[in-house]
N, C-alpha and C positions, 0 to 999 in steps of 0.2 A: 504494500500500500504506500505508494510514493507520495510525498508531499513536496511542495515547492515553496520558495521564499525563505527569507532569513528573518525570524522574529526574535528580538532580544528583550529579555525581561529581567529586571532585578528582583531576585526571589525574596519574598517576604518570609520571615520566620514566625510571624504572628498569625493567630487564628483569625480568619476573615470575619468581618462584622456582618457578612451576608446571611448568617444563620447556619453555617456548616459547623457541626460540633466536632470537637477533638475526641479521639478514641479514649483519652484519659478521663473524659467526662463520665464514662461508664465504669470507671475504676480500672481501666486497662491503659497502660502506658507503653505502647509498642516502642521498643528500642532494638538496636542491633548490637550484639556483643562484639568483642574483638574478632578479627578475621578468623575463620574457622580452623586455621592451623595447617592446611595442606596447600600444596601447589601442584596442580596437575601437569604432568609431562605429556603434552598433546602429541608429541612425536610417537608415543606408544600407541596411538589410536588412529593416526593418519600420517602418511609421508607428507610432511608439510611442503607446499609448493615453494620453489625457489623464487628469488626476486625477479629473475628473468621471466619465469612463467606468469607471475602475478602481473607483470607489466604488459603482457599481451592482452589487448582488449577482447572481451568475449562478444559473442553474438546471441547469447542466450542467458537466462538467469540460472543461478545454481539451485540445487534442490531446496524445496519448501517443506520444512518439517513441522508437523503439528504435535503439540504436547496435550495429552488427554489424561489428566489425573482421574483416578477412579474413586469416587465417593459412594457410600452406600445410602446416603441421604440425598435429597433432591434440591431442597430450597435453603438458601443461606441469606443472612443479612450482613455478612462480612467474608472476605477472602484474603488470605495472606500467603506469602512465599518468600523465602530467602534465596538470593541468587548472586551469581558472579559472572561477569562478562570479561573474557580474556582476549578474544579476537573480535574487533569491531571495525573493520575497514569501511571505507566509503561505500554507500549503497546498501547498508545493513539496516534491517528492522528486527529488533528483538521485542516481541510482544508477550510478556509473561501473564497478562490478564486479558482474556477475551471472554465475554459472558453473555448469556441470554437473560431475558426477564420472563419469569413465570407469570402469565396474565390469566391464570385459571379462574381467579376470583371475579374477573370481568366478563368471562365468556358468556354467561347467561344473558347479558344485555346486548350482545352483538352476535351477528352471524359470521363475522370474519374479523380477525385482528392480524395485522401484518406490518412489515416494513419493506423498504426497497432492497434490503439485504436478504430477505427471505420471509418465511412464515413466522419468524421470531423477531422480537424487538431486541437488538443487540448493542453492545458497547465494547470498547477496547481501550487499553492503556499500554504504552510501550516506549522504547528507546530507539531513536533513529539516528543514523549518521548520513547526512546529506551528501550530494555529489562533491561538494567542496570541502568535506571533512567536518562541517559544523555538526555538533551534537545537539539534538533536540529531544524533548519529551512531548508526547502527544496523547490526547484522550478524545474519544468520539462517542456519541450516542445517536443511534439512528432515530428518525422520526417514526412515531407510531400512527398507523392508519386504522380507523374503526369503521365498519359498515354495520349499521343497526338493522333490525328486522324489517324496517320499511325501505331499506336500500339507501339511506342517507349516509354519506361518507364524511368523516371528520378527520382532522390531522392534528397531532400534538407534537410540538417541537420543544426539545429541551433547551434550558437556558444555562449559560455559564455564570455561576455566582462568584467563583474564584478560579484563576486570577482576575482581579478587577482591572478595568481600563486597558484591556489588551484585545487585539483583533480576534474575532471569532469567525470561523469559516462555516458556510452553509452550502451543502449540495455540490456535487460535481457529476460529470457525465459517467464516470466509471463506477461510482459507489452509491449514487442516488442522493436522497434527502437525509441529511444528518446535521448535527451540531458538533463542531470540532474546534479544539483549542490546541495550539502548538507554540512552543517557545524554546529558546536556547537554554540548555542546562548541561554543564560540562561534568558529567559523571566520571568517576575514576575507573579506568580500565584495570581489571585485576583486583578490585576491592569488593567486599561483601556488602550487600544491601538487603533490606527487607522492605516490602511494600505491604500496606494494608488498604484494601478497598472496603470502605464501610458505608452501609446504607442506614440512613436515619429518616425520620418523618419530619418534614418542615412545618412551619406554623400554619400553612394553608392546607395541610394534610397530604401534600404530594411527597413522593420519595426523593430524597437527596442522595447522591453518590459522591463520596469524598475519597480521594486517593492521597494517602500519606506515604512518604518515603523516609526511611530511617537512614541517616548518614553513617558512613563507616566509622568504626572505632569510637562511637560516642552515643549519647543518649538524646540527641536532637531529633525531634520529629518535625518534618517539613510538610506543610500542606501544599500539594502540587496542583490539585484540581478539586473543584466542587461543582457538580451539575445538578440542577433541579430538573428532574425528568418530566415534570408536569403530569405524572401518572400517580394514581393511588392504588394501594393494595397490590403491589407487584413485589417480587422477590428475585434475588440473584439465583440463577440456575445454570447448570452445565458449564462451569468455568473451565477454560482451556488456555492455550497459548500457541505461539509459533515462532520459528526462526526463519527469516526471509532475506533474500537478496533481491532488491527491487530494481537494480540498475545493471544491465548486462555488462557494461564496460568494466565493472569491478568484480565480475563473477568468480574469477580464478582465486582470489584471496580467501584464506580460511576465515570462517565465522564460528564462534563457539559461545555456548552458555551452559552454566551449571545451575542446579536448583535443588533445594531441600526444604524441610519444614513446610510442607504444603498443607494449609489448614483452612477450614471454613467454620463460621459460626452458624450452627443449625438454626433455622428460622423459628421452629416451634418451641424447642427447648432452650434456646439461647446458649447452648454449650458449644465450645470449640472442639472440633474433631479433626483428626489428621487423615489425609488421603494415603492409604497404604501402598498404592502402586500406580504406575503410569503406563500408558500405551503410546507409542509413537506411530504416526502415519506419514507417508512420503508423497509429495505432490498430490495431495488429496484435499482440494478446496475448490470453491466455485471459480471457474475461469482459469484454473491452474493446469498447465499441460505438463507432460513428462520432461521437466527440465533436465538437461544433461549434467554430468558431474559425478561426485561421489559424496557419501555421507557415512557417519558412524554415530551410534548412540548406545546408551546403556545406563547402568548404575552400579555403584559399589558402596562401601561402608560410609563414604563421605558425601556423595551427591549423585544425582542424576545428571547426565551430561549429553551434549550434542555438539558435533563439529561437522561442517560442510565445506565443500569447495566446488567450483565449476569445472575442475579438471577431473576427468574420469580415471579410475584405476589406482587411486592413491591409498585405498584401504579396502578390506573385505566388506561385503554387504551385511549389515547386522540383521538379526531376526526381528521382523516387525509383527510377527504373529503371536508374540508372548507379551506378558506384562512384566515390568521391571519394578522392584521395590523402591519406594521413596524413603531415603534416610530421614529420621526424625530425631533431632537432638533435644527437642522440647515438646511439651504437651500443653494443652489448655490454651488460654489466651496468649497472643503473641506479645510477651513482655520480657 
């Protein structure tokens, strides 16, 4: 999912006055501890491309890998993951949080609910490296369309409550109707982060979605985004993620991500639960073709991991028909 333009924003460390609550308000103070204590030798998982190979422009995108954590519950009011990005060349999109909204409570009033992205209302958050090397963060929420039993169609568009006073993007030919916010954020390659996507109910009864990022080696929680969905009585469902190369020119370079401590706050009980395993799929998404190149993924006692390149034959093909355990070093609320 390629974005264009360079938006610069001085990141505020304060909670927005727009009504987005901090996770600490519920007795949970998400922080990230010191780096997890390991350094993965990626050459053990892929023959890393040479500088000469990387410098050759590609004519295709490198493989698109989807992360599918397995939860035994369906609906959540928060979602969290620890992650590390070691290889993030230009043309990279690492999306650790892509989710649908469960609109089951609204279905009796409508004969159809959908978005331009499919039959579900969806959102995503992620880290992008643009063509010029600028690092940005991005969050989007698709418009919701409703058709009642008389055939009347209405549309609900989310609003960005935080960051304030920053350009918001609406709609494009490739992805349809959505609300999107993107700005420059220079995350540290090779450092550990934790994000928490939290759903709360705003003063007008609609559901707010706030994304918090925990800085490496500290206890600072940074509010990255807060969206008012404009919808009532919906819940996070089907959280997943992906690793993508959106610009063929940079396809040959390796891309990697590791993740662990994948947790969700179950909507009915309010309890935090861990996802015990993950499945990976390759080139399996709307509009994705069989991009050339190679990929490897798996898990060990430290983390789940993925690495890709647009150059074929650099590693054996991993087994995509099995589930891989997700390491959990913590349980309960992400604190």
